[in-house]
C-alpha positions as CSV (number, residue, x, y, z in Angstrom):
1,M,-90.4,-125.9,18.4
2,V,-90.4,-123.4,15.3
3,T,-93.7,-121.3,14.9
4,D,-95.4,-119.9,12.2
5,Q,-94.2,-116.5,13.4
6,D,-90.9,-117.6,13.7
7,I,-91.4,-118.3,9.8
8,I,-92.7,-115.3,9.2
9,R,-90.3,-113.2,11.4
10,I,-87.2,-114.5,9.2
11,M,-88.6,-114.1,5.6
12,Q,-90.3,-110.5,6.1
13,A,-86.9,-109.0,6.2
14,G,-86.6,-110.5,2.7
15,L,-85.4,-113.8,0.9
16,P,-81.7,-114.7,1.1
17,L,-80.0,-114.1,-2.2
18,C,-78.6,-117.4,-3.1
19,P,-79.4,-120.6,-5.3
20,E,-81.5,-122.3,-2.8
21,P,-83.2,-119.8,-0.5
22,Y,-85.8,-121.7,1.1
23,A,-83.1,-124.3,1.8
24,S,-80.9,-121.6,3.2
25,I,-84.0,-120.2,5.3
26,A,-85.1,-123.9,6.3
27,A,-81.5,-124.5,7.9
28,S,-81.5,-121.4,10.3
29,L,-84.7,-122.7,11.3
30,E,-83.7,-126.2,11.8
31,L,-86.5,-127.3,9.6
32,D,-86.5,-129.8,7.0
33,E,-87.3,-127.4,3.5
34,A,-89.8,-129.9,2.8
35,E,-91.7,-129.0,5.9
36,L,-90.7,-125.2,5.3
37,L,-92.5,-125.0,2.0
38,R,-95.6,-127.1,3.5
39,R,-96.0,-124.5,6.3
40,I,-95.7,-121.7,4.1
41,D,-98.1,-123.0,1.5
42,A,-100.5,-123.6,4.3
43,M,-100.1,-119.9,5.7
44,L,-101.0,-118.6,2.2
45,R,-104.1,-120.9,1.9
46,Q,-105.3,-120.0,5.4
47,G,-104.7,-116.6,4.7
48,T,-102.0,-116.0,7.4
49,I,-99.9,-114.4,4.5
50,R,-101.4,-112.8,1.5
51,R,-98.4,-113.4,-0.7
52,I,-94.7,-113.8,-1.1
53,G,-93.6,-110.9,-3.7
54,L,-90.8,-109.1,-5.1
55,V,-90.3,-105.4,-4.3
56,P,-87.5,-103.8,-6.3
57,N,-86.1,-100.4,-5.7
58,H,-86.6,-98.8,-8.9
59,Y,-83.5,-96.4,-8.9
60,R,-81.1,-99.1,-8.1
61,I,-81.9,-100.6,-11.2
62,G,-82.2,-97.7,-13.2
63,Y,-85.7,-96.1,-13.2
64,R,-85.2,-92.8,-11.9
65,Y,-88.4,-91.6,-12.8
66,N,-91.9,-92.5,-11.0
67,A,-94.8,-91.5,-12.4
68,M,-98.6,-92.3,-10.6
69,T,-101.2,-91.8,-13.5
70,V,-104.6,-91.1,-12.7
71,W,-107.9,-91.5,-14.9
72,A,-111.3,-90.4,-14.8
73,L,-113.3,-92.8,-16.0
74,D,-116.8,-93.9,-16.2
75,E,-118.0,-96.4,-13.0
76,D,-118.9,-99.4,-15.7
77,R,-115.2,-98.8,-17.3
78,I,-112.9,-99.1,-14.1
79,D,-112.5,-103.0,-14.2
80,A,-111.9,-103.4,-17.6
81,V,-109.5,-100.5,-18.0
82,G,-107.8,-101.3,-15.0
83,E,-107.3,-104.9,-16.0
84,L,-106.2,-103.8,-19.4
85,F,-103.5,-101.3,-17.7
86,G,-102.5,-103.8,-15.3
87,A,-101.7,-106.2,-18.2
88,Q,-98.8,-103.6,-19.3
89,A,-95.6,-104.2,-18.9
90,S,-95.3,-100.4,-18.3
91,V,-97.4,-100.5,-15.2
92,S,-96.1,-101.9,-12.0
93,H,-99.6,-101.4,-10.1
94,C,-103.1,-100.2,-10.9
95,Y,-106.0,-99.8,-8.7
96,K,-109.4,-98.4,-8.2
97,R,-110.0,-95.6,-5.4
98,P,-113.1,-93.3,-4.9
99,S,-113.1,-89.9,-6.6
100,Y,-114.2,-86.8,-4.8
101,P,-115.8,-84.7,-7.6
102,P,-115.3,-81.7,-8.5
103,G,-111.5,-81.3,-7.1
104,W,-110.7,-84.8,-7.5
105,P,-112.4,-87.1,-10.5
106,Y,-110.1,-89.8,-10.6
107,N,-110.7,-92.9,-9.8
108,L,-108.2,-95.1,-11.5
109,F,-104.2,-95.1,-10.4
110,A,-101.4,-96.5,-12.6
111,M,-97.7,-96.6,-11.6
112,V,-95.1,-96.1,-14.6
113,H,-91.7,-96.2,-14.2
114,G,-88.9,-94.9,-16.8
115,R,-84.8,-93.9,-17.1
116,G,-86.4,-90.8,-18.1
117,L,-89.0,-88.3,-18.7
118,D,-89.0,-88.8,-22.4
119,E,-90.0,-93.0,-21.5
120,I,-92.4,-91.8,-19.2
121,N,-94.1,-89.5,-21.1
122,D,-94.1,-92.2,-24.3
123,K,-95.7,-95.1,-21.6
124,I,-98.2,-92.5,-20.5
125,A,-99.2,-91.8,-24.1
126,A,-99.2,-95.6,-24.8
127,L,-101.8,-95.9,-22.1
128,K,-103.9,-93.1,-23.5
129,K,-104.0,-94.4,-26.9
130,L,-105.4,-97.7,-25.5
131,I,-108.3,-96.4,-23.7
132,G,-109.1,-93.7,-26.2
133,D,-112.6,-92.0,-25.2
134,D,-112.8,-94.0,-22.0
135,C,-111.4,-91.0,-20.4
136,R,-113.0,-87.8,-19.3
137,Q,-109.8,-86.7,-17.8
138,S,-106.1,-87.8,-16.4
139,D,-103.2,-86.3,-15.1
140,V,-99.5,-87.0,-14.0
141,L,-98.2,-86.9,-10.4
142,F,-94.3,-87.3,-10.2
143,S,-92.6,-88.6,-7.5
144,E,-90.2,-86.4,-5.7
145,K,-89.0,-88.8,-3.5
146,I,-89.0,-92.6,-2.7
147,L,-90.6,-93.5,0.5
148,K,-90.0,-96.9,2.6
149,K,-92.5,-99.3,1.3
150,T,-93.0,-102.1,4.0
151,G,-96.0,-103.9,5.4
152,I,-96.5,-104.3,8.3
153,R,-93.4,-106.3,10.6
154,L,-93.7,-108.5,13.5
155,K,-90.9,-107.9,16.0
156,N,-88.0,-110.2,16.9
157,R,-88.7,-112.1,20.3
158,S,-86.1,-110.3,22.4
159,S,-87.8,-107.0,21.7
160,E,-91.1,-108.3,22.6
161,H,-90.8,-108.2,26.0
162,A,-89.0,-105.2,26.4
């Protein structure tokens, strides 16, 4: 019998690059595709899994520059500016974080990617223009290396008892 953990284990490595990835996964688990999709949907609704998403390797698709922009905003403006930034094609992710004044006044972070430094600077300038006087202070932190980006992973059954 195929468990939900079996489905998670096979999917956590990524969807197969084929025209019908769920059909391929279902076949490898000896399940009907409709049953697989029903079980995935149930796990999403129950919160067993939060989402199924794409995690691109920015370097492989030509985006060699990564910059985390950090912004010091009044508390009552963070949500609105975060929504505005998050809606921009230039921002891959945006989130609120606690500030630690006076050394770290920044409470909104927004990641931008670009093919070159000029492109990154243009994107940051556009963000600044969007919010005008809402920002008390901002800075840019450029990535120096790619970190492994993975969430929690279930072990394979064969290694669980090792």
